[in-house]
N, C-alpha and C positions, 0 to 999 in steps of 0.2 A: 223540379225532379230530375235526379240523373234518367238519361235516355239509355238504358239497359236492354238487352235483348233477355226476353220472356223466353223459359224453356218449359215446354211443354211434355209434362210426363203423367197425363191422366185420357189414354184412349182409350181404355176400357168404357171412359164414361161418352166418350163423344170423341168423333175427329175432325178436322179440319176438311172441308170440300175441297177436293183435287179440282188444280185448274182444266186439267182432260173434261171431268165431269160437270164443271160450269157451261164450257164449252159444247158437249154434247147437248147440254140442257136448254141452252139458246135460243134456239132456232125452235123447240116449241112453244115458245110465249111470242115469238114475234111472227112464226109465217105456219109452221106445222100445228095449229090450237083445235083442230077439228075434234068431235066427241068422237073417239074410235067404233060406236054404235050405231054409227049414222052410214049411210049406205053412201052418198052421195062420194065425189071424189077428196074432199076434206077431210071425211072422217074415216073413213079408207087410208088417206098418207098415214094418221095418227094411230091406228090399226096397225100398220105397217111397223111401225117403231115399237111397240108395245111388241109386237109379236117377238119382234127379234132380240127385244131385250131378254123376253121370258129364254129364246131359245139360250141368250147368253148365262143365266141365272142356272137354267138345267146344266148347261157344260160346266160351270164351274162346279159342279156339287154331284156328277155322276149322274141326272135324271132324264127322264124324256121332257121337254116342252111341256105335254101335256098334262103332266104332272105339279108343275107349279102356279100356285095361286098366289097374286100379289095383295098384300096388305099396308096397314097404314105403319105397321112396325109390329115390333118383335113380340109386346106385350099383347097385342088380337092375335099374335098367330100361337100364342103360349094358348090364351083363352079359346081361341077356333079348337084348335087340336085336341085340349084335354075335353073342354065343354060336348062339344064336340061328337067326342069317342064315348067319352060317359052317357049321354042322352042320348045315342045311337044302340047302344048295348044294354046300355043298366037296367031294363026289364028283365034280363036275366043275370048280368053279371053287374052285380054292385060296390066290387072293390076296387081303387083305384089303388096304384103304389107308387112313392113318391121318396126324395131325400130330404134330409133335414136342413138341407145346404143349397137347397133348389132358390132362382130369383124369386124374388118377393109377386111376378107375374102367374109364375106356377104355384108358389105356397098359398096367396089369396084367393086364386081361383079354387083349387082345392077346397079351401075352408069354405069357400061359398057351394061347391057341391055337397059337403057334412050337412049343412044346414036343409038342404033339400033329400038327406038321408039316405045318401052313399057314406059308404066307410074310406076310408083313406089311410093310409100303412107309411109311416115317415121313417125307413131306414136312417140307420147310422152311418157315418163314416170314422175312418182311423185317425190317426194322428196326422196324417197326411193329406186330408180331405177325400181319402178314397172308399166307395160305398163298402161297406161288411156286405163281401156277398153271400157269407152264410145266413145272416139276417134277410138278405134280398129273396135267396132262394124258398126260403121257410114264410115271406109274405105273399109269393105268388102263387098263389091257387087257381082252382078251375072257377071259381069267383070272380077275378080279377079281370075287370075288362080294358086295364090300359097301365102300363109303366113308364113314367116320365122320369125319366133322369137327365140332367144336363152333359153335354158332350164335354165342356170346360166349366170350371166354377168363373163369377164375374171378380172375386175378391181375389179369392190366393190364385186362381189359376189352374188348379188341377185335374189333369184331364184323367174321366172316367174312361173305363175296360166296356166301352157301349158295346161294339160287336158280341161281345160275353156276357152281358145284358140281355140285350136283344132277343138270345137265343135261349133264356130262363124264358122271357114272356111269352116267345114262341112257343116253347113245350108246353105251356098251358090255356095256349089258345088267346094272349092279350095281345093287344097290339102292344107296338112300342115307340114311344114320341122322345126326340133329344130337343132340348134347346139347345142351340148351335150357335146363337150370337156370338157369343165369343171365341170361339171353333173360326170361323170362318174368315177366312183371309191371314190369320196366323200361323194354320198346321191344315193341312191336307186335310179334305170332310169328302168322303166318296157315301151315296146314300145306299149303294149296293154292297161298296164292301164291310158298311156297319150294319148291314140288314135293318133300318130301320123302317118304320111304315107312316113317320111322318117327322119334318124334322123344320124347326122356327129360324130364321134369319134378319138381320136388318141393316139397315143402309147407312146408317149414318156410325157404325162400328168399321167399317171400311170405303169412309172418306165420300160416301153420297149423303145427301141431305137427310137431316131428321123427318120422319113421317114416312116414310116408307122403307117397307119389309115383304119377308114371301113365307110363305109355307109349303113345303115338300108334303105331295100326299100321294104317297105309292097307288099305281092303277090299281084299282080292284077293292081299295079301301074305304068305305062308305063312313062318313061322318056327316053329323046334322051342319045345317048352316048356321054360323055367328050373324049376319047380316043379311037379313033377307030386302028385295029391293028389284029392281029391274033387271036381273037376269045375265047381270056380269060376270065376269069369270067362270064363261058355261056355266051358269045359273048357281054357283055355289057362293058369289058374296059379291050382294049389292052393294051398288054404288058407284058414281062414273067412276073410270081409271085416270091416274094424278099422272098424266103420259110424261109429263116434263121429269118427276120424281124418277120414274115407272125407267123412264129413258137413261138416268140419272146411276141407277142401280146396276144397271146391265153392262155400263162402261166402268162402273166402280167393284163390281166384282169378278169379270175380265181381267182387270187390273192387278187385283188383288191376288188371284191366281197365280199370274205371269210374276209378281214379287216375290212366291213362296220360297225362293234359292236365297233370300235377302235375308230371311228371317233368322237364317244361321248368323248374322253379323250382329239381328238384333238379341241372339241368345247371350253372346260374346260380351254383349255389353251390358245386359242384363247380370253376367255371373258376375261381372267388375262393381257393379253397381250393390249387388248383394255383399261383396266379401268387403267393399267398403264401409257399408253401415253396421256390419258386423264387427267393424272395429272399435266401435264403442261400445263402453261398458253398461251392463244389462239391456240389449238388445238380444232379438232372436226373431229367425226366419219364419214365417207364418207357412205350413205346408210343403211338400216334399220340395227338394235340392232342384232336381231337373226333369221330375214326372210334372209341369206347368206348363204353360203359355210361353214363347219366346220372352215377348216384353213384360211380362208379368213380376213384382217383386213386392211382397207383402210383407214389412216387419215390425216388432212393435219395441217401444222404447218403453221402458218400466219406468215409473216415479214421473210421465210426463201425461199429458192432456192431450189427445189426437188433434183436437179442435185447434187450441193455442200454437200449438205445432204445424199446424196447416197456415193458420195467420200469419204467423210468422214467415214461412218457407214463400207464401204467397208475396208478402213485403220484401223479400228477396230476390223473386223473380221469378219462383220453382210453384208450377202449376200440377199438385198431384192431390188424393182424394183419402179419405178416412176410411173407406170402404164403398160400397157401391152406390154410385149418384143419383139411382133411386130411393135411398133411402136417406140422402145424406141430409135433411132437416131434423130426423128423428135424434132425441138422446140416449135408444137405446143401446146397450151395446149388438156388435155382429152378432148376429147370430148363425152364421159360418164359422167364426173363431171360438165362439164357446162351442160349438160342436165339435172343435178337434181340439177342445180341451186346455186352450187360453183361457185363464184365469178373467176376470170380470175388468181388473184393475190393468191388466198388459192389454187386454180388446180395447177398452178407450185409448190407449197410449199407442192404437197401432196408425200405420200411415200404409195406401196402394200407393205402386208406381207403376206406371204403363206406359212403357216406350215402343218408337213405332220403328220404320225405316227411314226416318226422315231425325231420329237423333243421333249423337254423333259422340267421340269418345269425352268431348271437352265438354261433353253436356254433364255426360255422365259424373264426371269430375266436381262441377259447378255443383249438382245437386248433392254427392258427398258431403261439400265443404258447406252447404247451406245448412243440413241437416245436421250437419255436427256444431256448428254455432246455434241454434237455433235448440238443441237438447240439451247442450250446456247450460245457455241462458235458461231455460225453465226449471232444470234443475238448482241451480242453483238459490232460486228463490223459492225450491220446495222445503216444505219443512221435515218430509219424512225419506230426504236423500238422504244415505248414508255418506256420512263423513269419511274420508280419504284418509 
């Protein structure tokens, strides 16, 4: 088999763990392996590492260290924020407002709460994927406990007006939570400027390992525990802290914020990729051209199946996605694409490319070439592709 360089363009699904993160984690396995809850020297050395990482995560998003709680992933953070707020406030406020394009960690959590008797209102979006603010205002009332809207969509990359949404939530006395898993490290994120009460983030989207995340809970906000146990994380999240991965998250998020100026170059690469792919006939960009994450390009190609296209690209050495990696085993069309008005056939023929600071112009050129060849090959076999 030809030894070719693979091109990784699926960073929205996960990112490679950086060398600096691995180097920072390594001593935690060999020397600094104490339990941070222990009072002896070994334990307190581990505690110092945990608290140093907590301070780094807090600084990265404009929070205080006491407002940061480590979790296992973004999905746990989503579950904790939503269920914790609902169960704390649900005695008087039984309504939750979210959107139709949320990550499944939010949608499935809301569905579980519906079974418990909570009312969930799913607000629509426009053709760009932006929340319909008139619907949101009408949905948020005095019975609303929580508004949960993601900061940036994981499939089409649309960035939402979180500050304005938070103001609407607070006018009615509701809490505001945002899933910022895709946003952190790609665009500036400051919890004070956004005005949110809770915010979720995940390490494996910013070159830390899978299995570590965090939840910001604004000081003074009370939410019920999701995991009870031995009193870790100030009694809010039971379970011995995963010291190596917490250290890795701290290093990764600090580096990600330092790299934010580089995202302009990524934005330029993304635009070049979009322009190149849109030269293909019967192709369309999903979402707004500019109001999206710097590395996100989601396109539909009519008369092809996304799964077949993805496999051909993989054979050509290009890693991409047909949508969210968390639902890639599903044969259903993307709920996000259907929500912005993409018809079901084109939704099945969509691809998501997500670039990072590690991608190059040569990568973009190779992706465009591989997509063109793969699409043309699939369309040549299609009985419904219009003859030229």
